[in-house]
TORSE-933019 format. One record per residue (C-alpha): residue number from 1; residue in three letters; z, y, x. Coordinates in Angstrom, 3 decimals. Layout:
% residues N
[NUM "Ala" [Z Y X]] ...
This chain:
% residues 196
[1 "Leu" [0.000 0.000 0.000]] [2 "Ile" [-0.977 3.432 1.310]] [3 "Pro" [0.617 6.572 -0.157]] [4 "Val" [-2.018 9.235 -0.877]] [5 "Thr" [-2.406 12.623 -2.527]] [6 "Asn" [-4.985 13.511 -5.187]] [7 "Glu" [-7.142 15.319 -2.658]] [8 "Val" [-7.482 12.478 -0.132]] [9 "Arg" [-7.439 9.289 -2.210]] [10 "Phe" [-11.150 9.141 -3.071]] [11 "Pro" [-12.322 10.222 0.406]] [12 "Met" [-10.090 7.485 1.884]] [13 "Leu" [-11.856 4.944 -0.300]] [14 "Gln" [-15.293 6.244 0.651]] [15 "Asn" [-14.382 6.297 4.364]] [16 "Asn" [-13.263 2.658 4.299]] [17 "Gln" [-9.601 3.553 4.840]] [18 "Ala" [-8.586 1.851 1.572]] [19 "Asp" [-10.064 -1.001 -0.447]] [20 "Met" [-9.094 0.286 -3.879]] [21 "Ile" [-7.310 3.066 -5.721]] [22 "Ile" [-5.013 1.781 -8.417]] [23 "Ala" [-2.492 4.368 -9.597]] [24 "Ala" [-3.706 6.888 -12.172]] [25 "Ala" [-7.383 6.829 -11.218]] [26 "Ser" [-9.055 8.429 -14.224]] [27 "Ile" [-12.589 7.217 -14.892]] [28 "Thr" [-14.840 10.283 -15.026]] [29 "Glu" [-18.606 10.713 -14.876]] [30 "Glu" [-18.288 12.798 -11.724]] [31 "Arg" [-16.238 10.129 -9.954]] [32 "Lys" [-18.645 7.376 -11.047]] [33 "Gly" [-21.220 9.029 -8.804]] [34 "Ser" [-19.233 8.197 -5.682]] [35 "Val" [-17.131 5.100 -6.545]] [36 "Asp" [-17.267 2.109 -8.871]] [37 "Phe" [-14.555 1.536 -11.480]] [38 "Ser" [-13.109 -1.593 -12.989]] [39 "Met" [-12.738 -2.057 -16.704]] [40 "Pro" [-10.130 0.387 -17.972]] [41 "Tyr" [-6.601 -1.000 -18.145]] [42 "Phe" [-4.804 1.995 -19.648]] [43 "Thr" [-5.582 5.185 -21.523]] [44 "Val" [-3.951 8.595 -21.571]] [45 "Asn" [-4.638 12.047 -22.935]] [46 "Leu" [-3.653 15.365 -21.511]] [47 "Gly" [-0.364 16.980 -22.419]] [48 "Ile" [1.227 20.323 -21.667]] [49 "Leu" [4.836 20.764 -20.618]] [50 "Thr" [6.453 24.053 -21.700]] [51 "Lys" [9.932 25.509 -22.019]] [52 "Lys" [11.491 24.951 -25.435]] [53 "Asp" [12.172 28.648 -25.890]] [54 "Ser" [8.538 29.596 -25.142]] [55 "Asn" [7.381 29.047 -28.745]] [56 "Ile" [4.215 27.273 -27.561]] [57 "His" [3.068 24.677 -30.101]] [58 "Lys" [-0.722 24.501 -29.690]] [59 "Ile" [-3.219 25.079 -26.908]] [60 "Gly" [-4.220 28.474 -28.312]] [61 "Asp" [-0.663 29.712 -27.734]] [62 "Leu" [-1.389 29.472 -23.984]] [63 "Met" [-4.451 31.782 -23.992]] [64 "Gly" [-3.998 34.419 -21.319]] [65 "Lys" [-0.907 32.686 -19.941]] [66 "Lys" [-0.464 30.868 -16.633]] [67 "Ile" [-1.024 27.125 -16.699]] [68 "Gly" [-0.042 25.019 -13.723]] [69 "Ile" [-2.476 22.290 -12.711]] [70 "Ile" [-3.009 19.993 -9.763]] [71 "Arg" [-6.337 20.058 -7.937]] [72 "Lys" [-8.843 17.267 -8.558]] [73 "Thr" [-7.193 16.015 -11.746]] [74 "Thr" [-8.499 15.671 -15.283]] [75 "Gly" [-6.053 18.445 -16.234]] [76 "Glu" [-7.863 20.823 -13.902]] [77 "Ala" [-11.254 19.806 -15.301]] [78 "Tyr" [-10.149 20.373 -18.899]] [79 "Ile" [-8.414 23.714 -18.372]] [80 "Lys" [-11.276 25.116 -16.280]] [81 "Lys" [-13.888 23.888 -18.787]] [82 "Asp" [-12.009 25.244 -21.798]] [83 "Gly" [-11.559 28.654 -20.143]] [84 "Gly" [-9.398 31.599 -21.127]] [85 "Tyr" [-6.358 30.486 -19.155]] [86 "Asn" [-4.870 31.808 -15.944]] [87 "Val" [-4.879 28.818 -13.620]] [88 "Ser" [-2.135 28.373 -11.070]] [89 "Tyr" [-2.407 25.467 -8.633]] [90 "Cys" [0.615 23.298 -7.868]] [91 "Asn" [1.059 20.895 -4.962]] [92 "Asp" [2.219 18.059 -7.209]] [93 "Ser" [3.969 17.336 -10.504]] [94 "Val" [7.429 18.274 -9.247]] [95 "Asp" [6.084 21.593 -7.941]] [96 "Cys" [4.587 22.379 -11.372]] [97 "Tyr" [7.889 21.519 -13.072]] [98 "Arg" [9.880 23.747 -10.695]] [99 "Arg" [7.439 26.602 -11.195]] [100 "Leu" [7.682 26.236 -14.968]] [101 "Lys" [11.484 26.309 -14.788]] [102 "Ser" [11.436 29.442 -12.584]] [103 "Gly" [9.036 31.230 -14.955]] [104 "Glu" [6.108 31.391 -12.518]] [105 "Ile" [3.936 29.454 -15.003]] [106 "Asp" [4.043 29.113 -18.794]] [107 "Gly" [2.827 25.522 -19.027]] [108 "Tyr" [1.951 22.504 -16.914]] [109 "Cys" [-1.114 20.438 -17.873]] [110 "Asn" [-1.547 16.843 -16.706]] [111 "Asn" [-1.804 13.330 -18.129]] [112 "Asn" [0.584 13.140 -21.084]] [113 "Leu" [2.285 10.184 -19.449]] [114 "Phe" [3.349 12.408 -16.531]] [115 "Val" [4.421 15.507 -18.433]] [116 "Met" [6.382 13.562 -21.067]] [117 "Val" [8.795 12.418 -18.354]] [118 "Tyr" [10.428 15.823 -17.938]] [119 "Pro" [11.953 16.299 -21.441]] [120 "Ile" [13.808 13.019 -20.945]] [121 "Val" [15.782 14.456 -18.046]] [122 "Asp" [15.706 18.146 -19.001]] [123 "Pro" [16.382 19.116 -22.634]] [124 "Ala" [15.204 22.691 -21.952]] [125 "Val" [11.534 21.594 -21.754]] [126 "Glu" [9.208 19.922 -24.247]] [127 "Val" [5.711 18.561 -24.754]] [128 "Asn" [4.449 19.778 -28.140]] [129 "Ile" [0.838 19.305 -27.035]] [130 "Lys" [0.652 15.537 -26.343]] [131 "Asn" [-2.946 14.538 -27.031]] [132 "Leu" [-5.247 17.218 -25.718]] [133 "Gly" [-8.935 16.552 -25.161]] [134 "Asp" [-10.638 13.183 -25.097]] [135 "Asn" [-9.036 9.894 -24.177]] [136 "Val" [-8.954 9.419 -20.436]] [137 "Phe" [-9.279 5.828 -19.261]] [138 "Leu" [-7.622 4.637 -16.076]] [139 "Gly" [-9.242 1.987 -13.935]] [140 "Val" [-9.193 0.604 -10.430]] [141 "Ala" [-11.637 2.429 -8.149]] [142 "Val" [-13.495 0.604 -5.371]] [143 "Gln" [-16.074 1.648 -2.822]] [144 "Lys" [-19.542 2.044 -4.367]] [145 "Gly" [-21.420 -1.263 -4.298]] [146 "Asn" [-18.421 -3.528 -3.625]] [147 "Val" [-19.454 -5.884 -6.425]] [148 "Glu" [-17.423 -8.867 -5.233]] [149 "Leu" [-14.119 -6.968 -5.246]] [150 "Leu" [-14.943 -5.268 -8.551]] [151 "Glu" [-15.673 -8.609 -10.257]] [152 "Ala" [-12.410 -10.076 -8.935]] [153 "Ile" [-10.447 -7.083 -10.241]] [154 "Asn" [-12.089 -7.277 -13.678]] [155 "Lys" [-11.344 -11.003 -13.946]] [156 "Gly" [-7.744 -10.289 -12.959]] [157 "Leu" [-7.401 -7.546 -15.579]] [158 "Ile" [-8.727 -9.845 -18.321]] [159 "Ala" [-6.363 -12.632 -17.274]] [160 "Leu" [-3.387 -10.241 -17.190]] [161 "Ser" [-4.200 -8.955 -20.657]] [162 "Lys" [-4.518 -12.457 -22.099]] [163 "Glu" [-1.130 -13.330 -20.602]] [164 "Gly" [0.388 -10.290 -22.354]] [165 "Phe" [1.150 -8.598 -19.033]] [166 "Phe" [0.302 -5.026 -20.106]] [167 "Lys" [2.264 -5.241 -23.354]] [168 "Lys" [5.277 -6.729 -21.568]] [169 "Ala" [5.076 -4.176 -18.749]] [170 "Tyr" [4.984 -1.402 -21.349]] [171 "Glu" [7.972 -2.833 -23.209]] [172 "Asp" [9.975 -3.448 -20.031]] [173 "Thr" [9.355 -0.043 -18.487]] [174 "Phe" [7.871 2.617 -20.777]] [175 "Glu" [9.858 1.867 -23.926]] [176 "Ser" [13.212 1.985 -22.197]] [177 "Phe" [12.336 4.863 -19.869]] [178 "Tyr" [10.704 7.153 -22.433]] [179 "Lys" [13.442 6.376 -24.992]] [180 "Gly" [11.072 6.102 -27.934]] [181 "Thr" [9.243 9.383 -27.251]] [182 "Val" [5.885 7.689 -26.572]] [183 "Asp" [3.973 5.154 -28.656]] [184 "Lys" [2.090 2.273 -27.034]] [185 "Lys" [-0.916 2.834 -29.305]] [186 "Tyr" [-1.755 5.871 -27.162]] [187 "Phe" [-1.763 3.912 -23.905]] [188 "Leu" [-2.497 0.185 -24.213]] [189 "Leu" [-5.989 -1.303 -24.466]] [190 "Asp" [-5.193 -4.820 -25.692]] [191 "Asp" [-7.800 -4.542 -28.460]] [192 "Leu" [-10.500 -3.993 -25.828]] [193 "Tyr" [-9.521 -7.110 -23.911]] [194 "Ser" [-9.446 -9.263 -27.049]] [195 "Phe" [-13.269 -9.429 -26.848]] [196 "Phe" [-13.114 -11.509 -23.646]] 
């Protein structure tokens, strides 16, 4: 396992420094041009973390305000495409959270799975905007043209789904951690794998 940042993970794959990217690799059309993706194993949407006292309940409430984002994420792509927001770049999720708490930014946009963590540990923040934009599918990224590895990963994902791995992993980790604040229907893809 190699720890990476958002900015270096895909170049590391392309430069043969890693065989695959597993954690939170969103499948996008742009990324498909430089890497190959497995079947999706998880889905997320974007969410926005705000302070409870900010009175922000919908995306329009953030027009003209500062939104924290992390470079090379689907949150950045959405906010820049939608326009009308003052973008402020953060180093990572914790940096965005700290900047929100200090008042430097008014919201933090990232995968809903990431931003929904903070209200569990800090009752002064909330995620009223939980399902922004289109579904984003997560997959395992491999170097372009590595068909053998890609086929092995896809077979493994199908086998894991048939064994109930993803459902059990969700129940053992997400349900207890998120304390009922997230619903598996937004994340699991068991229906997709039932075709195999």
